[in-house]
VOFI-833496 format. One line per field, with one value per residue (C-alpha): x, y, z; residue number from 1. Coordinates in Angstrom, 2 decimals. Layout:
<sites>
x: (X; ...)
y: (Y; ...)
z: (Z; ...)
num: (NUM; ...)
</sites>
This chain:
<sites>
x: (7.31; 6.01; 2.52; 1.87; 2.34; 0.38; -2.43; -2.17; -2.08; -5.24; -7.14; -6.27; -7.75; -10.84; -10.81; -10.80; -13.98; -15.62; -15.29; -15.89; -14.47; -11.19; -11.29; -11.70; -9.07; -6.51; -7.83; -7.14; -3.70; -2.53; -4.43; -2.38; 0.97; -0.95; -2.45; 1.01; 2.25; -0.45; -0.15; 3.59; 2.85; -0.51; -0.16; -4.03; -5.54; -8.89; -7.56; -4.96; -7.65; -9.77; -6.71; -5.94; -9.39; -9.76; -6.47; -7.83; -10.96; -8.61; -6.59; -9.48; -11.04; -7.59; -6.41; -6.78; -4.00; -1.58; 0.81; 2.49; 0.49; 3.60; 4.14; 0.69; 1.95; 4.54; 1.77; -0.61; 1.86; 2.65; -1.04; -1.18; 1.85; 0.66; -2.80; -1.25; 1.22; -1.73; -3.64; -0.70; 0.08; -3.63; -3.87; -0.76; -1.99; -5.21; -3.62; -6.26; -4.26; -0.65; 1.31; 3.32; 0.28; -1.38; -0.60; -0.83; -0.23; 1.20; -1.06; 0.81; 4.60; 5.73; 9.25; 10.16; 10.84; 8.19; 10.86; 12.24; 9.03; 8.70; 12.26; 13.05; 15.47; 12.96; 10.23; 12.67; 13.53; 10.08; 8.98; 11.97; 10.92; 7.57; 8.95; 10.73; 9.64; 6.87; 8.83; 11.94; 9.70; 7.99; 11.40; 13.01; 9.81; 9.95; 13.74; 14.43; 11.18; 9.52; 12.93; 12.36; 15.60; 16.14; 14.57; 11.43; 11.20; 11.82; 8.66; 6.51; 7.38; 7.79; 11.18; 14.45; 17.06; 19.59; 16.82; 15.89; 19.32; 19.72; 16.36; 17.32; 20.70; 19.24; 16.51; 19.17; 21.28; 18.18; 17.06; 20.64; 20.78; 17.24; 18.52; 21.77; 19.54; 17.48; 20.65)
y: (-39.55; -40.32; -41.58; -38.27; -36.19; -38.39; -38.12; -34.29; -34.30; -36.53; -34.48; -31.34; -32.69; -33.58; -29.96; -28.64; -30.51; -28.94; -31.88; -30.45; -33.44; -33.04; -29.31; -30.03; -32.55; -30.21; -27.52; -29.70; -30.70; -27.01; -24.85; -24.97; -24.09; -21.25; -20.01; -19.98; -17.83; -15.45; -14.87; -14.15; -11.22; -10.06; -10.88; -10.89; -14.33; -13.46; -11.65; -14.35; -16.83; -14.71; -14.33; -17.95; -18.71; -15.95; -17.59; -20.93; -19.59; -17.75; -20.97; -23.19; -20.72; -20.19; -23.86; -24.23; -21.46; -23.66; -25.39; -27.79; -29.36; -30.28; -26.75; -26.24; -25.76; -23.07; -21.43; -21.42; -20.03; -17.23; -16.28; -16.41; -14.19; -11.66; -11.45; -10.79; -8.30; -6.56; -6.57; -5.30; -2.51; -1.51; -1.50; 0.32; 3.00; 3.24; 2.86; 0.43; -1.12; -0.66; -3.84; -3.54; -3.70; -6.65; -9.93; -13.30; -16.78; -18.83; -22.18; -24.11; -24.82; -25.37; -24.07; -24.37; -28.02; -28.73; -29.71; -25.94; -24.39; -23.45; -22.68; -19.33; -18.27; -18.83; -16.79; -14.09; -13.90; -13.94; -11.35; -9.23; -9.51; -8.19; -5.13; -4.19; -1.57; -3.05; -2.94; -4.50; -7.23; -8.08; -8.27; -10.66; -12.81; -12.98; -13.72; -15.73; -17.58; -17.87; -18.26; -15.68; -14.46; -10.49; -10.44; -12.10; -9.76; -6.84; -7.88; -8.56; -5.27; -3.18; -1.69; -1.68; -4.40; -1.92; -0.69; -4.41; -5.58; -2.38; -2.92; -6.76; -5.60; -3.02; -5.30; -8.05; -5.27; -3.99; -7.46; -8.18; -5.23; -5.88; -9.44; -8.20; -5.78; -8.84; -10.83)
z: (-73.52; -70.12; -69.49; -67.48; -70.77; -72.81; -70.23; -70.20; -73.95; -74.17; -71.46; -73.49; -76.63; -74.58; -73.29; -76.92; -77.68; -74.59; -72.09; -68.52; -66.60; -68.64; -67.84; -64.29; -64.18; -65.83; -63.31; -60.32; -61.54; -62.17; -59.67; -56.50; -58.69; -60.69; -57.21; -55.92; -58.80; -58.66; -54.83; -55.02; -57.37; -56.00; -52.35; -51.90; -51.73; -52.85; -55.93; -56.69; -56.67; -58.98; -61.28; -61.36; -62.26; -64.97; -66.32; -66.61; -68.50; -70.88; -71.40; -72.07; -74.52; -76.32; -76.07; -79.92; -80.36; -78.30; -80.90; -78.64; -75.79; -74.08; -73.17; -71.65; -68.04; -69.00; -71.25; -68.62; -66.25; -68.53; -68.70; -64.99; -64.71; -67.37; -65.82; -62.29; -63.80; -65.34; -62.03; -60.01; -62.31; -62.38; -58.65; -58.16; -60.28; -58.49; -55.01; -54.09; -51.00; -50.28; -51.09; -47.93; -45.60; -47.26; -45.26; -47.32; -46.92; -49.56; -49.31; -51.86; -51.32; -54.77; -55.13; -51.36; -50.22; -47.52; -44.84; -45.22; -45.51; -41.77; -40.90; -39.46; -42.37; -45.03; -43.09; -42.37; -46.05; -47.32; -44.70; -45.85; -49.38; -48.62; -46.83; -49.96; -52.41; -54.56; -57.71; -56.08; -54.44; -57.83; -59.72; -57.26; -56.87; -60.87; -60.86; -57.75; -57.24; -60.56; -62.41; -65.12; -66.90; -67.40; -70.96; -69.77; -66.81; -69.04; -71.14; -68.11; -66.22; -69.45; -68.65; -70.49; -69.97; -68.37; -66.00; -65.18; -64.43; -62.11; -60.39; -59.62; -58.41; -56.14; -54.96; -53.93; -52.12; -50.37; -49.33; -48.14; -46.01; -44.63; -43.85; -42.13; -39.92; -38.64; -37.70)
num: (1; 2; 3; 4; 5; 6; 7; 8; 9; 10; 11; 12; 13; 14; 15; 16; 17; 18; 19; 20; 21; 22; 23; 24; 25; 26; 27; 28; 29; 30; 31; 32; 33; 34; 35; 36; 37; 38; 39; 40; 41; 42; 43; 44; 45; 46; 47; 48; 49; 50; 51; 52; 53; 54; 55; 56; 57; 58; 59; 60; 61; 62; 63; 64; 65; 66; 67; 68; 69; 70; 71; 72; 73; 74; 75; 76; 77; 78; 79; 80; 81; 82; 83; 84; 85; 86; 87; 88; 89; 90; 91; 92; 93; 94; 95; 96; 97; 98; 99; 100; 101; 102; 103; 104; 105; 106; 107; 108; 109; 110; 111; 112; 113; 114; 115; 116; 117; 118; 119; 120; 121; 122; 123; 124; 125; 126; 127; 128; 129; 130; 131; 132; 133; 134; 135; 136; 137; 138; 139; 140; 141; 142; 143; 144; 145; 146; 147; 148; 149; 150; 151; 152; 153; 154; 155; 156; 157; 158; 159; 160; 161; 162; 163; 164; 165; 166; 167; 168; 169; 170; 171; 172; 173; 174; 175; 176; 177; 178; 179; 180; 181; 182; 183)
</sites>
């Protein structure tokens, strides 16, 4: 086991006993990645930050239910994704703000190498993904960026397996067409 994993496990034990410094250290280590996850789904920096912070609070209050502390990062990410999806579904039902018109900036670059971040192609792809229908954009983000498989996406989006495969396939085709138009 690496020293980083041991360190995280020790911090999590301290968090369980209410040590606020340990909680702050965990927050500082994971907040950028969790914000990045939330912003990809929500596309509103203020709401993504709120969701990220709520997710940390949930994680700290339910930390005793985590059986394997080695899985803390994945467990926390799942909480962020679930909270983001819940907010997305709630706001899409209420029609608060159309997702296509919201501009957002990803401040954390996890998942995209820093040297490739500002390339024109990456920007074109991200803009094309933002212009897709909201469910296509969400499905592609979960599948291609977040790395979820079809079964997990079915659970998150509350759709059938066949519907999920069709949605991802159509979203990829729609993205392909938008990218071909921009060439």
